[in-house]
C-alpha positions as CSV (number, residue, x, y, z in Angstrom):
1,X,-8.7,5.7,28.3
2,X,-7.3,7.7,25.5
3,X,-8.5,10.1,22.7
4,X,-7.3,10.6,19.2
5,X,-5.8,14.0,18.7
6,X,-5.0,14.1,14.9
7,X,-3.9,12.0,12.0
8,X,-0.2,11.1,12.6
9,X,0.8,9.7,9.3
10,X,-0.3,7.9,6.1
11,X,1.8,5.3,4.4
12,X,1.7,5.1,0.6
13,X,3.3,2.2,-1.3
14,X,4.8,3.7,-4.5
15,X,6.2,2.5,-7.8
16,X,8.1,5.6,-8.8
17,X,9.7,7.2,-5.7
18,X,11.2,10.2,-7.4
19,X,8.0,11.1,-9.2
20,X,6.0,10.9,-6.0
21,X,8.6,12.9,-4.0
22,X,8.5,15.6,-6.6
23,X,4.7,15.7,-6.5
24,X,4.4,15.9,-2.7
25,X,7.2,18.4,-2.4
26,X,6.9,20.6,-5.5
27,X,3.1,20.5,-6.0
28,X,1.8,20.2,-2.4
29,X,4.7,21.9,-0.6
30,X,5.7,19.0,1.8
31,X,9.3,18.8,2.9
32,X,11.4,15.7,3.1
33,X,11.9,15.3,6.9
34,X,13.5,11.9,7.2
35,X,14.7,9.1,5.0
36,X,15.8,5.5,5.7
37,X,17.0,4.2,2.3
38,X,18.0,0.8,3.7
39,X,14.4,0.2,4.7
40,X,12.9,2.1,1.8
41,X,11.2,4.8,3.9
42,X,10.8,8.4,3.0
43,X,8.9,10.7,5.3
44,X,7.4,14.0,4.2
45,X,6.1,16.6,6.6
46,X,2.5,17.6,5.9
47,X,1.6,20.2,8.6
48,X,1.4,18.3,11.9
49,X,1.3,15.0,10.1
50,X,3.6,12.8,7.9
51,X,3.1,11.2,4.6
52,X,5.4,8.1,4.3
53,X,6.4,6.9,0.9
54,X,7.6,3.3,0.7
55,X,8.8,2.0,-2.7
56,X,7.3,-1.4,-3.6
57,X,10.7,-2.7,-4.7
58,X,12.4,-2.0,-1.3
59,X,12.1,-3.9,2.0
60,X,9.1,-2.1,3.6
61,X,7.2,-1.9,0.3
62,X,7.7,-5.5,-0.5
63,X,5.8,-6.5,2.7
64,X,2.6,-5.2,1.1
65,X,2.5,-7.6,-1.8
66,X,1.7,-6.6,-5.4
67,X,2.2,-3.0,-6.4
68,X,-0.9,-0.7,-6.7
69,X,-2.3,-0.4,-10.2
70,X,-5.5,0.3,-12.1
71,X,-7.4,-2.6,-10.6
72,X,-6.6,-1.8,-7.0
73,X,-5.1,0.8,-4.7
74,X,-3.6,0.8,-1.3
75,X,-6.2,3.3,0.1
76,X,-9.2,5.3,-0.9
77,X,-7.8,8.8,-0.3
78,X,-6.0,10.9,2.2
79,X,-7.2,14.3,3.2
80,X,-5.0,17.3,4.0
81,X,-6.5,20.4,5.7
82,X,-5.3,23.5,3.9
83,X,-5.4,27.3,4.4
84,X,-6.3,29.4,2.6
85,X,-9.0,27.6,0.6
86,X,-9.6,29.8,-2.5
87,X,-11.1,27.6,-5.3
88,X,-10.0,29.8,-8.3
89,X,-6.5,30.1,-7.0
90,X,-6.3,26.3,-6.4
91,X,-7.6,25.5,-9.9
92,X,-5.1,27.9,-11.5
93,X,-2.2,26.6,-9.4
94,X,-2.9,22.9,-10.1
95,X,-3.5,23.7,-13.8
96,X,0.0,25.3,-13.9
97,X,1.4,22.1,-12.4
98,X,-0.4,19.8,-14.9
99,X,-2.7,18.5,-12.2
100,X,-6.5,18.2,-12.8
101,X,-8.5,19.4,-9.9
102,X,-12.1,18.4,-9.4
103,X,-15.0,20.7,-8.4
104,X,-15.3,22.2,-5.0
105,X,-17.9,20.3,-3.0
106,X,-19.1,20.5,0.6
107,X,-17.8,17.5,2.6
108,X,-17.7,16.5,6.2
109,X,-14.3,16.2,7.8
110,X,-12.6,16.4,11.2
111,X,-13.7,20.0,11.8
112,X,-17.1,19.6,10.4
113,X,-18.7,20.6,7.0
114,X,-16.5,22.6,4.7
115,X,-15.3,23.0,1.1
116,X,-12.9,20.4,-0.4
117,X,-11.4,19.5,-3.8
118,X,-9.9,16.3,-5.1
119,X,-6.7,15.8,-7.0
120,X,-4.7,12.7,-7.9
121,X,-1.0,12.1,-7.3
122,X,1.1,10.6,-10.2
123,X,0.3,7.0,-9.1
124,X,-3.5,7.5,-8.9
125,X,-3.9,8.0,-5.2
126,X,-6.7,10.5,-4.5
127,X,-5.7,13.5,-2.3
128,X,-8.5,15.6,-0.8
129,X,-7.6,19.2,0.1
130,X,-10.0,20.4,2.8
131,X,-10.8,24.0,3.7
132,X,-12.1,25.4,7.0
133,X,-15.4,24.6,8.6
134,X,-18.3,26.7,7.1
135,X,-19.2,29.5,9.5
136,X,-22.7,29.4,10.8
137,X,-24.4,32.8,10.8
């Protein structure tokens, strides 16, 4: 048998590649690790995982059908585990980048119950930023 170790990658079909690359690199700090322009594949390093961007007007993105829009998305959200998780600093940082951050809420994730905050990328995909497991005392 096998066991799942961690999230390997998430694939987002995108309409504006440069806008999305800028967001994931400049706002979230991901680095462009690999690109295959002939296929339409751009892979960003997000910790131990990858976020793949595939433009909807290029070969891989065309396979998914109609582009995402207000009436439908390609996923509900992706969650990135971050450290440190300091709510005030996060709100100030995202405000300086023109990104609206939601309230901190307690949510369950891979490590258990802990704080998280939601933001949206430029194409309306929800990104959850998750802090550490609450310590039990």
